[in-house]
VOKE-740433 format. One record per atom (N, C-alpha, C, CB): atom name; residue in one letter; residue number from 1; x, y, z. Coordinates in steps of 0.02 Angstrom, whole numbers, plus 32768, in hexadecimal, padded with zeros to 4 digits. Glycine has a CB too. Example, Ala and Ser with C-alpha at 12.3 -4.5 7.8 and 13.67 -1.06 7.14 Angstrom:
+----+----+-----+------+------+------+
! at ! aa !   i !    X !    Y !    Z !
+----+----+-----+------+------+------+
!  N !  A !   1 ! 8294 ! 7EE4 ! 8186 !
! CA !  A !   1 ! 8267 ! 7F1F ! 8186 !
!  C !  A !   1 ! 8294 ! 7F5B ! 8186 !
! CB !  A !   1 ! 8235 ! 7F20 ! 81C4 !
!  N !  S !   2 ! 8282 ! 7F90 ! 8162 !
! CA !  S !   2 ! 82AC ! 7FCB ! 8165 !
!  C !  S !   2 ! 8285 ! 8002 ! 818A !
! CB !  S !   2 ! 82C0 ! 7FE2 ! 811E !
+----+----+-----+------+------+------+
! end
This chain:
+----+----+-----+------+------+------+
! at ! aa !   i !    X !    Y !    Z !
+----+----+-----+------+------+------+
!  N !  M !   1 ! 3C45 ! 4D98 ! 1C14 !
! CA !  M !   1 ! 3C73 ! 4D7D ! 1C45 !
!  C !  M !   1 ! 3C4F ! 4D50 ! 1C76 !
! CB !  M !   1 ! 3C98 ! 4DB5 ! 1C6A !
!  N !  G !   2 ! 3C16 ! 4D65 ! 1C8F !
! CA !  G !   2 ! 3BF1 ! 4D3E ! 1CC0 !
!  C !  G !   2 ! 3BDB ! 4CFB ! 1CA5 !
! CB !  G !   2 ! 3BB6 ! 4D65 ! 1CD8 !
!  N !  E !   3 ! 3BC2 ! 4CFA ! 1C68 !
! CA !  E !   3 ! 3BAC ! 4CBB ! 1C4B !
!  C !  E !   3 ! 3BE7 ! 4C8C ! 1C3F !
! CB !  E !   3 ! 3B87 ! 4CC7 ! 1C08 !
!  N !  W !   4 ! 3C20 ! 4CA8 ! 1C2D !
! CA !  W !   4 ! 3C5C ! 4C7F ! 1C25 !
!  C !  W !   4 ! 3C70 ! 4C61 ! 1C68 !
! CB !  W !   4 ! 3C96 ! 4CAA ! 1C08 !
!  N !  L !   5 ! 3C6C ! 4C88 ! 1C9E !
! CA !  L !   5 ! 3C7D ! 4C6E ! 1CE0 !
!  C !  L !   5 ! 3C4E ! 4C36 ! 1CF4 !
! CB !  L !   5 ! 3C7A ! 4CA7 ! 1D15 !
!  N !  K !   6 ! 3C0D ! 4C3D ! 1CE5 !
! CA !  K !   6 ! 3BDD ! 4C09 ! 1CF5 !
!  C !  K !   6 ! 3BF0 ! 4BC7 ! 1CD3 !
! CB !  K !   6 ! 3B96 ! 4C1E ! 1CE0 !
!  N !  R !   7 ! 3C06 ! 4BCB ! 1C95 !
! CA !  R !   7 ! 3C19 ! 4B8E ! 1C70 !
!  C !  R !   7 ! 3C5C ! 4B73 ! 1C88 !
! CB !  R !   7 ! 3C1C ! 4B9C ! 1C25 !
!  N !  S !   8 ! 3C88 ! 4B9E ! 1C9E !
! CA !  S !   8 ! 3CCD ! 4B8A ! 1CAD !
!  C !  S !   8 ! 3CD9 ! 4B74 ! 1CF5 !
! CB !  S !   8 ! 3CFB ! 4BC2 ! 1C9D !
!  N !  L !   9 ! 3CB6 ! 4B90 ! 1D24 !
! CA !  L !   9 ! 3CC2 ! 4B83 ! 1D6B !
!  C !  L !   9 ! 3C8D ! 4B54 ! 1D86 !
! CB !  L !   9 ! 3CC3 ! 4BC5 ! 1D94 !
!  N !  K !  10 ! 3C99 ! 4B15 ! 1D80 !
! CA !  K !  10 ! 3C68 ! 4AE3 ! 1D95 !
!  C !  K !  10 ! 3C64 ! 4ADC ! 1DE1 !
! CB !  K !  10 ! 3C7A ! 4A9F ! 1D76 !
!  N !  D !  11 ! 3C98 ! 4AF0 ! 1E05 !
! CA !  D !  11 ! 3C99 ! 4AEA ! 1E4E !
!  C !  D !  11 ! 3C7A ! 4B26 ! 1E71 !
! CB !  D !  11 ! 3CE0 ! 4AE1 ! 1E66 !
!  N !  Y !  12 ! 3C63 ! 4B57 ! 1E4C !
! CA !  Y !  12 ! 3C47 ! 4B94 ! 1E69 !
!  C !  Y !  12 ! 3C00 ! 4BA0 ! 1E50 !
! CB !  Y !  12 ! 3C74 ! 4BD1 ! 1E5A !
!  N !  H !  13 ! 3BD8 ! 4BBC ! 1E7C !
! CA !  H !  13 ! 3B98 ! 4BD8 ! 1E66 !
!  C !  H !  13 ! 3BA9 ! 4C1F ! 1E4F !
! CB !  H !  13 ! 3B61 ! 4BD7 ! 1EA0 !
!  N !  V !  14 ! 3B94 ! 4C31 ! 1E13 !
! CA !  V !  14 ! 3BA2 ! 4C73 ! 1DF7 !
!  C !  V !  14 ! 3B62 ! 4C9B ! 1DF5 !
! CB !  V !  14 ! 3BC2 ! 4C6D ! 1DB0 !
!  N !  G !  15 ! 3B60 ! 4CD1 ! 1E1B !
! CA !  G !  15 ! 3B27 ! 4CFE ! 1E1C !
!  C !  G !  15 ! 3B38 ! 4D3E ! 1DF7 !
! CB !  G !  15 ! 3B10 ! 4D0E ! 1E64 !
!  N !  L !  16 ! 3B0D ! 4D53 ! 1DC9 !
! CA !  L !  16 ! 3B18 ! 4D8F ! 1DA1 !
!  C !  L !  16 ! 3AE9 ! 4DC6 ! 1DB7 !
! CB !  L !  16 ! 3B11 ! 4D81 ! 1D56 !
!  N !  Q !  17 ! 3B04 ! 4E01 ! 1DC8 !
! CA !  Q !  17 ! 3ADC ! 4E39 ! 1DE0 !
!  C !  Q !  17 ! 3AA9 ! 4E21 ! 1E13 !
! CB !  Q !  17 ! 3AB9 ! 4E5D ! 1DA5 !
!  N !  K !  18 ! 3AC2 ! 4DF9 ! 1E41 !
! CA !  K !  18 ! 3A98 ! 4DD6 ! 1E70 !
!  C !  K !  18 ! 3A7F ! 4E05 ! 1EA7 !
! CB !  K !  18 ! 3ABE ! 4D9B ! 1E8E !
!  N !  K !  19 ! 3A3F ! 4E02 ! 1EB3 !
! CA !  K !  19 ! 3A23 ! 4E24 ! 1EED !
!  C !  K !  19 ! 3A32 ! 4DF7 ! 1F28 !
! CB !  K !  19 ! 39D6 ! 4E34 ! 1EE6 !
!  N !  N !  20 ! 3A5D ! 4E0D ! 1F53 !
! CA !  N !  20 ! 3A73 ! 4DE2 ! 1F89 !
!  C !  N !  20 ! 3A5B ! 4DFA ! 1FCD !
! CB !  N !  20 ! 3ABF ! 4DDD ! 1F88 !
!  N !  A !  21 ! 3A2F ! 4E2A ! 1FCF !
! CA !  A !  21 ! 3A14 ! 4E44 ! 200D !
!  C !  A !  21 ! 3A4A ! 4E5A ! 203D !
! CB !  A !  21 ! 39E8 ! 4E10 ! 202E !
!  N !  K !  22 ! 3A7F ! 4E78 ! 2022 !
! CA !  K !  22 ! 3AB2 ! 4E96 ! 204C !
!  C !  K !  22 ! 3AAE ! 4EE2 ! 2042 !
! CB !  K !  22 ! 3AFA ! 4E7B ! 203B !
!  N !  Y !  23 ! 3AAF ! 4F05 ! 2079 !
! CA !  Y !  23 ! 3AA9 ! 4F4D ! 2077 !
!  C !  Y !  23 ! 3AE2 ! 4F6C ! 209F !
! CB !  Y !  23 ! 3A65 ! 4F65 ! 2092 !
!  N !  L !  24 ! 3AF5 ! 4FA8 ! 208C !
! CA !  L !  24 ! 3B2C ! 4FC9 ! 20AE !
!  C !  L !  24 ! 3B17 ! 4FE4 ! 20F2 !
! CB !  L !  24 ! 3B45 ! 5002 ! 2082 !
!  N !  A !  25 ! 3AD9 ! 4FF7 ! 20FB !
! CA !  A !  25 ! 3AC4 ! 5016 ! 213A !
!  C !  A !  25 ! 3A7D ! 5001 ! 214D !
! CB !  A !  25 ! 3AC7 ! 5062 ! 2134 !
!  N !  R !  26 ! 3A70 ! 5006 ! 218E !
! CA !  R !  26 ! 3A2D ! 4FF7 ! 21A9 !
!  C !  R !  26 ! 3A1F ! 5028 ! 21E0 !
! CB !  R !  26 ! 3A29 ! 4FAC ! 21C3 !
!  N !  D !  27 ! 39E2 ! 5044 ! 21E1 !
! CA !  D !  27 ! 39D2 ! 5075 ! 2215 !
!  C !  D !  27 ! 39B7 ! 5052 ! 2254 !
! CB !  D !  27 ! 399F ! 50A8 ! 21FB !
!  N !  K !  28 ! 39A5 ! 5079 ! 2286 !
! CA !  K !  28 ! 398F ! 505D ! 22C6 !
!  C !  K !  28 ! 394D ! 5037 ! 22C1 !
! CB !  K !  28 ! 3987 ! 5094 ! 22F9 !
!  N !  N !  29 ! 3927 ! 5043 ! 228B !
! CA !  N !  29 ! 38E8 ! 501F ! 227F !
!  C !  N !  29 ! 38F2 ! 4FE2 ! 2251 !
! CB !  N !  29 ! 38B4 ! 504E ! 2261 !
!  N !  F !  30 ! 3931 ! 4FD0 ! 2247 !
! CA !  F !  30 ! 3944 ! 4F97 ! 221E !
!  C !  F !  30 ! 3932 ! 4F9F ! 21D4 !
! CB !  F !  30 ! 3924 ! 4F58 ! 2238 !
!  N !  K !  31 ! 392E ! 4FDD ! 21BC !
! CA !  K !  31 ! 3925 ! 4FEA ! 2175 !
!  C !  K !  31 ! 396A ! 4FEC ! 2155 !
! CB !  K !  31 ! 38FE ! 502D ! 2168 !
!  N !  D !  32 ! 3971 ! 4FC6 ! 211E !
! CA !  D !  32 ! 39B1 ! 4FC1 ! 20FB !
!  C !  D !  32 ! 39B8 ! 4FF8 ! 20C6 !
! CB !  D !  32 ! 39B9 ! 4F7D ! 20DB !
!  N !  Y !  33 ! 39F7 ! 500E ! 20BC !
! CA !  Y !  33 ! 3A07 ! 5042 ! 208B !
!  C !  Y !  33 ! 3A45 ! 502E ! 2063 !
! CB !  Y !  33 ! 3A12 ! 5085 ! 20AE !
!  N !  F !  34 ! 3A48 ! 5044 ! 2026 !
! CA !  F !  34 ! 3A82 ! 503C ! 1FFA !
!  C !  F !  34 ! 3A8F ! 4FF2 ! 1FEB !
! CB !  F !  34 ! 3ABF ! 505B ! 201A !
!  N !  E !  35 ! 3A65 ! 4FD6 ! 1FC1 !
! CA !  E !  35 ! 3A6D ! 4F90 ! 1FAE !
!  C !  E !  35 ! 3AAF ! 4F85 ! 1F89 !
! CB !  E !  35 ! 3A31 ! 4F79 ! 1F82 !
!  N !  L !  36 ! 3AD1 ! 4F4F ! 1F9B !
! CA !  L !  36 ! 3B0E ! 4F3C ! 1F79 !
!  C !  L !  36 ! 3AFE ! 4F06 ! 1F45 !
! CB !  L !  36 ! 3B44 ! 4F22 ! 1FAC !
!  N !  R !  37 ! 3B0F ! 4F13 ! 1F08 !
! CA !  R !  37 ! 3B01 ! 4EE3 ! 1ED2 !
!  C !  R !  37 ! 3B40 ! 4EDB ! 1EA7 !
! CB !  R !  37 ! 3AC4 ! 4EFB ! 1EA7 !
!  N !  P !  38 ! 3B6B ! 4EAD ! 1EBB !
! CA !  P !  38 ! 3BA8 ! 4EA2 ! 1E94 !
!  C !  P !  38 ! 3B97 ! 4E87 ! 1E4E !
! CB !  P !  38 ! 3BD7 ! 4E71 ! 1EB8 !
!  N !  D !  39 ! 3BC4 ! 4E91 ! 1E1F !
! CA !  D !  39 ! 3BB9 ! 4E78 ! 1DDC !
!  C !  D !  39 ! 3BB8 ! 4E2C ! 1DDB !
! CB !  D !  39 ! 3BEF ! 4E92 ! 1DAC !
!  N !  I !  40 ! 3BE8 ! 4E0D ! 1DFD !
! CA !  I !  40 ! 3BED ! 4DC4 ! 1DFC !
!  C !  I !  40 ! 3BFF ! 4DAB ! 1E42 !
! CB !  I !  40 ! 3C23 ! 4DAC ! 1DC9 !
!  N !  V !  41 ! 3BDA ! 4D78 ! 1E5A !
! CA !  V !  41 ! 3BE9 ! 4D58 ! 1E9A !
!  C !  V !  41 ! 3BF8 ! 4D0F ! 1E8C !
! CB !  V !  41 ! 3BAE ! 4D60 ! 1ECE !
!  N !  L !  42 ! 3C34 ! 4CF9 ! 1E9E !
! CA !  L !  42 ! 3C47 ! 4CB3 ! 1E98 !
!  C !  L !  42 ! 3C46 ! 4C95 ! 1EDE !
! CB !  L !  42 ! 3C8E ! 4CAA ! 1E77 !
!  N !  Q !  43 ! 3C24 ! 4C5D ! 1EE7 !
! CA !  Q !  43 ! 3C1D ! 4C40 ! 1F2A !
!  C !  Q !  43 ! 3C22 ! 4BF4 ! 1F25 !
! CB !  Q !  43 ! 3BDA ! 4C55 ! 1F4B !
!  N !  N !  44 ! 3C49 ! 4BD8 ! 1F53 !
! CA !  N !  44 ! 3C4A ! 4B8F ! 1F5C !
!  C !  N !  44 ! 3C47 ! 4B81 ! 1FA6 !
! CB !  N !  44 ! 3C8A ! 4B6F ! 1F3B !
!  N !  Q !  45 ! 3C56 ! 4B44 ! 1FBB !
! CA !  Q !  45 ! 3C51 ! 4B31 ! 2002 !
!  C !  Q !  45 ! 3C84 ! 4B54 ! 202E !
! CB !  Q !  45 ! 3C58 ! 4AE6 ! 2009 !
!  N !  E !  46 ! 3CBA ! 4B6D ! 2011 !
! CA !  E !  46 ! 3CF1 ! 4B89 ! 2038 !
!  C !  E !  46 ! 3CF7 ! 4BD5 ! 2035 !
! CB !  E !  46 ! 3D31 ! 4B6C ! 2021 !
!  N !  K !  47 ! 3CE2 ! 4BF3 ! 1FFD !
! CA !  K !  47 ! 3CEF ! 4C3B ! 1FF7 !
!  C !  K !  47 ! 3CBC ! 4C5E ! 1FCB !
! CB !  K !  47 ! 3D34 ! 4C46 ! 1FDC !
!  N !  V !  48 ! 3CBC ! 4C9F ! 1FD2 !
! CA !  V !  48 ! 3C93 ! 4CCB ! 1FA8 !
!  C !  V !  48 ! 3CC4 ! 4CFC ! 1F88 !
! CB !  V !  48 ! 3C5B ! 4CF1 ! 1FD2 !
!  N !  L !  49 ! 3CBF ! 4D03 ! 1F46 !
! CA !  L !  49 ! 3CE9 ! 4D32 ! 1F22 !
!  C !  L !  49 ! 3CBB ! 4D66 ! 1F01 !
! CB !  L !  49 ! 3D16 ! 4D0E ! 1EED !
!  N !  I !  50 ! 3CCB ! 4DA5 ! 1F09 !
! CA !  I !  50 ! 3CA4 ! 4DDB ! 1EED !
!  C !  I !  50 ! 3CCB ! 4DFA ! 1EB3 !
! CB !  I !  50 ! 3C92 ! 4E11 ! 1F23 !
!  N !  L !  51 ! 3CAC ! 4DFC ! 1E79 !
! CA !  L !  51 ! 3CCB ! 4E1B ! 1E3E !
!  C !  L !  51 ! 3CA1 ! 4E56 ! 1E29 !
! CB !  L !  51 ! 3CD2 ! 4DE7 ! 1E04 !
!  N !  D !  52 ! 3CC0 ! 4E8F ! 1E23 !
! CA !  D !  52 ! 3C9E ! 4ECA ! 1E0A !
!  C !  D !  52 ! 3CC4 ! 4EE1 ! 1DCD !
! CB !  D !  52 ! 3C9A ! 4F03 ! 1E41 !
!  N !  T !  53 ! 3CA4 ! 4EDF ! 1D94 !
! CA !  T !  53 ! 3CC7 ! 4EEF ! 1D56 !
!  C !  T !  53 ! 3CCA ! 4F3A ! 1D4B !
! CB !  T !  53 ! 3CA4 ! 4ECD ! 1D1B !
!  N !  K !  54 ! 3D04 ! 4F4F ! 1D34 !
! CA !  K !  54 ! 3D10 ! 4F96 ! 1D24 !
!  C !  K !  54 ! 3D2F ! 4F99 ! 1CDF !
! CB !  K !  54 ! 3D3D ! 4FB8 ! 1D5A !
!  N !  W !  55 ! 3D1F ! 4FCB ! 1CBA !
! CA !  W !  55 ! 3D3D ! 4FD6 ! 1C79 !
!  C !  W !  55 ! 3D68 ! 5014 ! 1C7F !
! CB !  W !  55 ! 3D07 ! 4FDE ! 1C40 !
!  N !  K !  56 ! 3DA0 ! 500C ! 1CA3 !
! CA !  K !  56 ! 3DCD ! 5045 ! 1CAF !
!  C !  K !  56 ! 3E15 ! 502D ! 1CA8 !
! CB !  K !  56 ! 3DC1 ! 5064 ! 1CF5 !
!  N !  I !  57 ! 3E40 ! 505B ! 1C96 !
! CA !  I !  57 ! 3E88 ! 504D ! 1C97 !
!  C !  I !  57 ! 3EA3 ! 506D ! 1CD6 !
! CB !  I !  57 ! 3EAC ! 5068 ! 1C56 !
!  N !  I !  58 ! 3EC1 ! 5044 ! 1D01 !
! CA !  I !  58 ! 3EDC ! 505D ! 1D40 !
!  C !  I !  58 ! 3F28 ! 5061 ! 1D39 !
! CB !  I !  58 ! 3EC8 ! 502F ! 1D7D !
!  N !  K !  59 ! 3F43 ! 509C ! 1D47 !
! CA !  K !  59 ! 3F8B ! 50A6 ! 1D42 !
!  C !  K !  59 ! 3FA8 ! 50B0 ! 1D88 !
! CB !  K !  59 ! 3F9C ! 50E3 ! 1D14 !
!  N !  G !  60 ! 3FAA ! 507A ! 1DAE !
! CA !  G !  60 ! 3FC5 ! 507E ! 1DF1 !
!  C !  G !  60 ! 3F8F ! 5082 ! 1E26 !
! CB !  G !  60 ! 3FF3 ! 50BA ! 1DF7 !
!  N !  Q !  61 ! 3FA0 ! 506B ! 1E61 !
! CA !  Q !  61 ! 3F70 ! 5067 ! 1E98 !
!  C !  Q !  61 ! 3F54 ! 50AB ! 1EAB !
! CB !  Q !  61 ! 3F91 ! 5047 ! 1ED5 !
!  N !  E !  62 ! 3F7C ! 50DE ! 1EA7 !
! CA !  E !  62 ! 3F66 ! 5121 ! 1EBB !
!  C !  E !  62 ! 3F33 ! 513F ! 1E8A !
! CB !  E !  62 ! 3FA1 ! 514F ! 1EC0 !
!  N !  K !  63 ! 3F29 ! 5120 ! 1E51 !
! CA !  K !  63 ! 3EFA ! 5139 ! 1E1F !
!  C !  K !  63 ! 3EB4 ! 511A ! 1E25 !
! CB !  K !  63 ! 3F15 ! 512D ! 1DDA !
!  N !  I !  64 ! 3EAA ! 50ED ! 1E55 !
! CA !  I !  64 ! 3E67 ! 50CF ! 1E5E !
!  C !  I !  64 ! 3E3B ! 5103 ! 1E81 !
! CB !  I !  64 ! 3E6C ! 508C ! 1E88 !
!  N !  S !  65 ! 3E01 ! 510F ! 1E66 !
! CA !  S !  65 ! 3DD6 ! 5145 ! 1E80 !
!  C !  S !  65 ! 3DBF ! 5135 ! 1EC8 !
! CB !  S !  65 ! 3D99 ! 514F ! 1E52 !
!  N !  R !  66 ! 3DB0 ! 5169 ! 1EEB !
! CA !  R !  66 ! 3D96 ! 5162 ! 1F2F !
!  C !  R !  66 ! 3D56 ! 5139 ! 1F2F !
! CB !  R !  66 ! 3D89 ! 51A8 ! 1F4E !
!  N !  E !  67 ! 3D2A ! 5145 ! 1EFF !
! CA !  E !  67 ! 3CEB ! 5120 ! 1EFB !
!  C !  E !  67 ! 3CF7 ! 50D6 ! 1EF1 !
! CB !  E !  67 ! 3CC1 ! 513B ! 1EC1 !
!  N !  D !  68 ! 3D27 ! 50C4 ! 1EC6 !
! CA !  D !  68 ! 3D36 ! 507D ! 1EBB !
!  C !  D !  68 ! 3D53 ! 505D ! 1EFA !
! CB !  D !  68 ! 3D67 ! 5075 ! 1E80 !
!  N !  R !  69 ! 3D7D ! 5081 ! 1F1E !
! CA !  R !  69 ! 3D9A ! 5066 ! 1F5D !
!  C !  R !  69 ! 3D63 ! 505C ! 1F90 !
! CB !  R !  69 ! 3DD0 ! 5096 ! 1F79 !
!  N !  Y !  70 ! 3D34 ! 508A ! 1F96 !
! CA !  Y !  70 ! 3CFD ! 5082 ! 1FC5 !
!  C !  Y !  70 ! 3CD1 ! 5047 ! 1FB2 !
! CB !  Y !  70 ! 3CD2 ! 50C2 ! 1FC9 !
!  N !  Q !  71 ! 3CC6 ! 503E ! 1F71 !
! CA !  Q !  71 ! 3C9E ! 5006 ! 1F5A !
!  C !  Q !  71 ! 3CC0 ! 4FC4 ! 1F6B !
! CB !  Q !  71 ! 3C92 ! 500B ! 1F0E !
!  N !  M !  72 ! 3D01 ! 4FBF ! 1F60 !
! CA !  M !  72 ! 3D26 ! 4F81 ! 1F73 !
!  C !  M !  72 ! 3D21 ! 4F75 ! 1FBE !
! CB !  M !  72 ! 3D70 ! 4F87 ! 1F5D !
!  N !  W !  73 ! 3D28 ! 4FA9 ! 1FE6 !
! CA !  W !  73 ! 3D24 ! 4FA2 ! 202E !
!  C !  W !  73 ! 3CDE ! 4F8A ! 2043 !
! CB !  W !  73 ! 3D35 ! 4FE4 ! 2051 !
!  N !  A !  74 ! 3CAA ! 4FA7 ! 2024 !
! CA !  A !  74 ! 3C65 ! 4F94 ! 2035 !
!  C !  A !  74 ! 3C59 ! 4F4A ! 2026 !
! CB !  A !  74 ! 3C32 ! 4FBF ! 200E !
!  N !  Y !  75 ! 3C6D ! 4F33 ! 1FEB !
! CA !  Y !  75 ! 3C65 ! 4EEC ! 1FDA !
!  C !  Y !  75 ! 3C8C ! 4EC0 ! 200B !
! CB !  Y !  75 ! 3C7C ! 4EDF ! 1F92 !
!  N !  A !  76 ! 3CCA ! 4ED2 ! 2017 !
! CA !  A !  76 ! 3CF4 ! 4EA9 ! 2044 !
!  C !  A !  76 ! 3CD7 ! 4EA6 ! 208A !
! CB !  A !  76 ! 3D3B ! 4EC5 ! 2046 !
!  N !  S !  77 ! 3CC0 ! 4EDF ! 20A4 !
! CA !  S !  77 ! 3CA7 ! 4EE0 ! 20E8 !
!  C !  S !  77 ! 3C66 ! 4EBA ! 20F0 !
! CB !  S !  77 ! 3C9E ! 4F27 ! 2100 !
!  N !  K !  78 ! 3C3A ! 4EBC ! 20BF !
! CA !  K !  78 ! 3BFA ! 4E9A ! 20C4 !
!  C !  K !  78 ! 3BFD ! 4E51 ! 20B1 !
! CB !  K !  78 ! 3BC7 ! 4EBD ! 209A !
!  N !  Y !  79 ! 3C23 ! 4E41 ! 207E !
! CA !  Y !  79 ! 3C25 ! 4DFB ! 2068 !
!  C !  Y !  79 ! 3C57 ! 4DD1 ! 208F !
! CB !  Y !  79 ! 3C36 ! 4DF8 ! 201F !
!  N !  A !  80 ! 3C85 ! 4DF0 ! 20B2 !
! CA !  A !  80 ! 3CB6 ! 4DCB ! 20DB !
!  C !  A !  80 ! 3C92 ! 4DA7 ! 2114 !
! CB !  A !  80 ! 3CED ! 4DFA ! 20F6 !
!  N !  S !  81 ! 3C59 ! 4DC1 ! 2128 !
! CA !  S !  81 ! 3C35 ! 4DA3 ! 2161 !
!  C !  S !  81 ! 3BFF ! 4D72 ! 214B !
! CB !  S !  81 ! 3C17 ! 4DD9 ! 218B !
!  N !  I !  82 ! 3BFE ! 4D62 ! 210B !
! CA !  I !  82 ! 3BCA ! 4D35 ! 20F2 !
!  C !  I !  82 ! 3BD4 ! 4CEF ! 210E !
! CB !  I !  82 ! 3BC9 ! 4D33 ! 20A6 !
!  N !  E !  83 ! 3B9E ! 4CCE ! 211F !
! CA !  E !  83 ! 3BA2 ! 4C8A ! 2138 !
!  C !  E !  83 ! 3B99 ! 4C5A ! 20FF !
! CB !  E !  83 ! 3B6D ! 4C7D ! 216F !
!  N !  L !  84 ! 3BC7 ! 4C2B ! 20F9 !
! CA !  L !  84 ! 3BC2 ! 4BF8 ! 20C6 !
!  C !  L !  84 ! 3B9C ! 4BBD ! 20E3 !
! CB !  L !  84 ! 3C08 ! 4BE3 ! 20AC !
!  N !  N !  85 ! 3B72 ! 4B9E ! 20BB !
! CA !  N !  85 ! 3B48 ! 4B64 ! 20CD !
!  C !  N !  85 ! 3B06 ! 4B7B ! 20E7 !
! CB !  N !  85 ! 3B6A ! 4B39 ! 2102 !
+----+----+-----+------+------+------+
! end
């Protein structure tokens, strides 16, 4: 999927399993913990899109696991503050 996106989305930089130096937590000594590494990061001059691939069948919103919801929140909270340019 990632290689197909690289060929198909000419207006975006496509990063696969990118180490983006984003972490969920930092202690008082500025040591980072819990590295966030999304499967796919799409970025252009206007926006950043985070794609995390799952091989699951979801039968309704209430069936999404707690872990998956926390993961979505973590990506959204950390990448929403990313500076473009």
